[in-house]
N, C-alpha and C positions, 0 to 999 in steps of 0.2 A: 807600795802598799795602796790599798782602793782605798780609793777617796768615797765618803759617805757625804751626803748632802741634805742636810735638813730640806723639808717641803715648804715647810712655811718660811723659812728666808728664800728659797727660789721662786716663790710668788709676790714676796717682797717685793726681790730687784726688779722684777717687771712690770708692778704696778708702778715703781717709784715711792712707794708706800714706805716707812719703816718696819720692820720686822714684829710680829706681835712678840710681848714680853714671854721669856719661859713661865710654868704656871709652877708655882711654888710646891716644894713635900707635901706630900699629905693629900686626904680627901676622901672623898666617898669611896668605899672599894666596889667593885663593878657587880660581884655578887649581891652586896645589901642595895643595890639600886635595883636592881632586877628583883631580889624578894619585896619591897617595899613597892614597886611598879605591880607587881601579881597582885599584894595586898591591897593595892587601892581599888584595883580593877574588880578584885571577887567585893568591895566594900561597898563601891558606888552601882556595880552591874545589881546588887542585893536592891538596894534602893530602890536602882531604877524599874526594877520588877514591879517589890510593891507599891510603887507610884505609879505603873502603869494601869494594876490593878484594882486601886484604889477610885483611880480615875475612868475606868470604864467602871465600877460600880455609884458611881457620881452618874454615870451620863444615861447606865442604862434604868436608873431608880429614881431619880433624881431631875436628869433633864427635863423640861416639859416640851418642846419640841422634837424631843426622839421618842418619847410616852406617846405623843398624838398617833406618830406614824409605826410605834412599833408597843400597843398597850402590855400592861401588867395580864398576864393572867391568874394571879395570885395577888397576895400581898408583899409588900417590901420586908426580909428576911431581916435588914438589920446588917449592918458591920461586921458583926461578933463574929457568926459563923465563918464570915470569910477571912479573918485573920486568925481561924485555927487551923485553916487547910494551908496559909502560905507557911508556916513552918514547915511545910512539905516540899511545898510546891518554889519555893524561892530555892532551897537547896538541888532540886530537882533540874531547874533552870541553868543552875548555875554549873552541874555536872552535864550537862547536854553542851552549855559554850567550851567546859572546858576538856572533854573528850571526844565530844562527836565532829566538834569545832577548832578544835586546839586553838583556840583563838588567844588565849595567855601564854604561848608556848612562841607566837611569831613578836618582835617587838619590831621587827624593818616589815611590816604588809603595806603595802599600800592600801589607800585611804578606801579605794574602789574596793580592793580585794575583800580588804577588813568591812566593809559594810556588805559585799556576798555574804562571809560566812556569817555575821550578826542575823541576818537575812534566814539565812537558812537553819541556824541556832532556832531564834522564835519560831518561826513554821515549825521546826520540829518538838518542840517542849511545847507549843500550843497544843498539837496534835496528843502528846502523850496525857497532858493534863486534858483533854475531851474524850481520849481511850479511859482513862480513871474513873471520872466521871460513870461512865458507860456502862464499868466493869461492877461501880458500886453506886449502884443505881437508889439504894437507899438512901442516899445522900442528896439532898436536894437542890441543886445549885441550878443558877441563872447560865445556859450554856452559850446563848448570846452574850452574855456578858463577857462569860470566859474569851469569847471569839472579838472578841471587842480590844481583848488587851495586847492578841498580838499585834496590828500595827503599833499601838500605841508603845508597848515594848521596842518593837522595832526603831521606835526614835528617841525613845530615852535612854535605849544603850548605847544605840550611835553616840550621839551628845556625849555620854559619861564616857563611853570610850576617847573620845577625842579630846576630853579634857583631864582625865589619865596622860596620855599623850604629850598635851602641855604638859602636865608636871614632872613626867619622864624627862621630856628633853628641857627642863631647867636645871633638874637636877645633874643632867647630863655635864653641865657647864661645871659644877665640881665635882666632877667624877675622878678618882685617883688612876692616873694612868703612867706606864712607863713606856720612855723609847722605846719604837718600833721599825726595823729594816726592811726592807723593800729591795729584795733582789731582781734586777731586771726593768726592761721596760716595755713601749707597748702600750695598747690599749687596755688589754687585760690588766695592766699595772694603775693607769687611771682612773680605773673604774674600783679597783683596790682602794685606791686613795682618796675618792670621791665615797666610797661607801662608810669607810673609815672616819672621813669628817665628819658625814651626818651624825654617824650612831655614837661618837664618842670624838666632840671636839675639841678636847684638848689634846688628844694624842698627838705626842712629838714623833712625825716620820722621816728617816732616814731612807736615802736612795744610793745602790747601787745599780749601775749602767748594765754591765756584763757581768759574766758569772764564770770562770774561768779557771779558778784555786778558793776551795775549801777554805785553805788556812788564811787566805787573804780576805773572804767575806767574815771570818771570825774575826780575822783583827778590827773588821770597820765595825764591826757590833761592838765588840770591844771599847774601841773608841769612842762611839756615839753610846754608850750604856744602853743598849739595846735587849731588852728580855724574852724581845721573839722574833724570828726570822722569818719571812715572808718568800720564797721563791714562786716566781711569778712566769718563770720560762725555763723547761725543764728540758732544753735542749741540748746541754753539755755533757750527754750519759750519764748510765746510772751509773756508773761507779761512784763518780763526782758526786752525784743525787746523794746517795748514800752515806758517804765519805763524810758531806757535811752535815746530814740526819746524825749520824751517830758522832759527830765532834760536838753539833748543839746540845745532845743528850750531855754527855760527858761535861760539857759548860754550863746546866742547866740552864739553856735559851730554850724557849718554845721553838721547832719548826712545822714549817706549813707549807705545803707544796702545789701549786695550779697547775695542771697538765699544759704544756707549749700547744696540745690540738684543741683544747678552748681557744685557743688566738681566732683558729679558724672557723668551727663550729661551736660557738657561745652558744650555750643550752640545749646542747643533743647529747650530752655526755650524764650518765646515771648509773648506779653501780649495778651492779648485779652478783648475787651470790649463790646463783643456780647450778654453778661449779663447783660447791664446795669451795671457793676460794675467791677472793676478791677480784672482780672483774669490770671492765670498764665496756659498756654499751652506748651503743651510737643508737638515740633515738631520731627519728626521720621526723617525726609532728607531733604536735600534743593533743591534735583533735580524735580520740578514740570515739568512738560510735556512739557513746555517751553525752563526750561533748558536743561530738558534731549535732545528736537531737537537741541537745540545753542550747544550741548558739543557733538551730534553725528554729526551734520555738521560738524564740528572742526574733529572729531577722521575721517572721513572720507578725508578731506581734509588732511590732517597732514600726514598719512599713504600712501594716494599717490603717495606725494609728497618725502618721505623717502624709497620708492621702488622704485620710479623712481632713487632717486639718489644713492642708494646703491646696485643697480642689480649686477652691476660688484664686489665690495668685495665680494657678497656676494655667487656669482659663486666659486670665489677663494678658499673661504671658504668651497663650498661642495664639491669640490677639494679635499683640503687638509683633511676633517676629512674623506673622502673615500681612501685617501694614507694612514691614518693612524693607522686605525683599521677597522678591518672586521663590518660590518653593516650598516644600511642605514644610509641617509644623514641628514633626519628629524625624530624627535623622538616625538612622538605622546600620550601623557599624559590624561587618564580622568580629567578632571579639573571640579569644583562646578561653576557654573555661576549665572547669575542673578536667583533670585527665588530659588535656588537651582538645576539648569537646568544644566546636564552632559554637558559637552562638549569636544572635543579633543585639545589643547591645542598642539602648533606646539613649537618646537625651536628645532634648530642643538643641532647633537646628541652629550656629550659630554660624556658619560660613553660607557663603555664596554656594548654589546651584551644583556648580562644577568644580566644587575645592579638590574632591578628590584625584581628580587628572589633573592638577595642578601640584601636587604636595613634590616632584620631585625639583622642580622649578623653587619651589622656597626651602628648598632641601640644601639646593648647591649656596642659595644667599645664605643661608644662615650658618653655613659651616658645620664639620663634624659635632655630634652630641651627645655619640653612644649608642645606647641600647631605646633611651628614651627620648623622643622625638619633640621638641614643640618649640616654636618659634616664638620669640617676644615680640615680634612687631609684623604676626602673620598677616598680609594687606590680604588673605581668603576671608578673615574674619568681618562679620557686619556690624553698625554699629551699635544695635542692642546686642548682638553677641557679645560684643565686647564688655557690656553690661554685664551680661548674666552670667560670662566667665569670672570676672572680677569677683562676684560673689556668690561664684559655684552653685546658680540658680538653673545651669544647664542640666544639671546629674540627678534633676529630683525625679525623670520618668524612667531611671533604673530602677527606683519601687519596686517598677514592675516585674523588671526582671528580676527582683527580688523574690516575688509573692512565685514566681514560676519556676523556681528554684536551680535559676541560673547564677548569681550572684549572693553575697553575700551583704549586710551593710557594711561589714568593715572586713578589710583584707587587700592582700596585692593589687594594684590597678590593674584593671584586665586589658592585657595586650592585644592590639590589633592585629589579625592576621594578613590584611590586604599589604603594611608595610613591612612585614619582616621584622617587627620588634623583636620576638624571640629567636630568630637564626644570629640578630645583631647582639642579644645579651649572651647566646653561646658560644658564640666568637668573642665575645668580649671577657667571659667570667665560665667558663666553661660551661661542662655537662651540669654542674650546681644550679645552674640559672633554671633547669628544668624542675627542680621544687619549688618553682610558684605556682606549679599546676595542681602540686599536693592538697589546695587548699580552696575555694570558691573566691573566686576575684568579687571586690568589695567597692562600695560608691564612696569611702574614705578611707584612710589607711595612715599608717602609721609616717609615712614621709609629707605624705599631704598635709598633716597639722603639728611636720616641724621644719617648715619653709617654704611645699609647693613647688613650683617648677623651679623657686631659686636653692635648689639643694641639687647637685652634683649627679650625675649618673650610679658613681660609685659608692655614695652616701644613699641613692636613693634604694641598691639593690641590698646595701646593707642593711635597709633598715626593714624591707619586706625579707630578708633570711633570719633576724630578729624577731619580727612576730611570727611569723611561722612558729618558730623554735621555740617561743615565749606563750603561746597563745593561752590565754584563760577571759572569764568574762568578764573580769574586774578591766583586765586589758582593755578590752573592745569597748568599757563603759569611760574609760579615761579618753579613749580617741573621740570616743562619741562625744563628750562634754569638751574637749578640745577644738574640735569642729566650729564650733558654734563661734568662738574667737574670731577664728580662722577664717570664717566664711564672711564676717563683717568688715575684718582689718581688709581682708584682701590682699596680703604681703604674699608677693609672687605666684600671683593668679594672672595667667595671660594664655 
């Protein structure tokens, strides 16, 4: 008989702590938890939008400092006329959040992605509101007040969403759950377990490491009392998988399967119905033309802001570099850019002037490190350079590369042409390594905020692939926010 093991017990035995007590029967049904969350979202967001318009009214008509800058062209109409239009505006705003942004359909959205959806919804709803006042010109409303309501609504709806998510997380502790059996192992099984634990903390997860006989899996499910089976490795062949699916149907057990192809190309699979039958389609990148335009616009705005804010500190860094060792302030190195095009990447010089000619000696002393070479105690690094590297200050001139369109703020690290990094990656990981050039290289990236140089070559490559396959503006924002503490603490930087 196949042995199924509850994951909670496994974790407890590893940590030396007693396993958590089984959850008593009963609790909040999953459908009721979902309904409560959606209703709370609607009620709290409606209150947030109403409050945003009220605050915008007070700011436009009663704030002295604002009136001194933008005097009233007429008289204060009072709050009463705006109350009447709110009966139409608030449902319209909620409809935009629901249908255009699908804000209430995804409970597992990341905070950054959720914020971007709220931003999209508030801007779209504000445009519809302003368009309505232009169409019905006979209605005299302060358009400046309606514009002021947009950023206020963005802040208040964001807080409203966080508040409801906190309540939903608390309700999850009392959710009615049934045991679940995960068949298979590997990284995908870990992702499934982590996602289930995060969304349904009380679920009892059992695990079967391999799948060779449907009847044995069913025996394990019966023994565990599982009401659902999740197959995370489908390499056993279609007849066995179909037999297990049919057996689960006859037993009244739910069945889900994650194709084994996801183990190799997590995030690249999407359903395609253009053939009239369900088919898997491999997508090679998340960056469509529209996505690229949005990412490029963000890169330009962010880089201009950083360069403007850091111009004085960068001047002091340049002075210290010139005083610390002979040689130029900026170091230019040929790097591989989008589609393999070479470009000169700018950095503050952190090494001695003849560092490039001594790299083979340092490589021989450091031993093999895979496709990403970086020595921990590199003798070529200057004292000021070691400080700059520790806090990643040497990367700041690369914002010039971003403005020139050669790099992005977030993306895979640009590979050096002179040291053969791409050739080494191809030898180590095959032709898949070429996918790194399907996107602009970045100043910071997923592996830089996940341990920097302490991350192994295999982990760096996997994180780069994950980023390329899962790109979103929300993910970029999360990486940028995680870059700040990574810079301050300097872990893994050398």
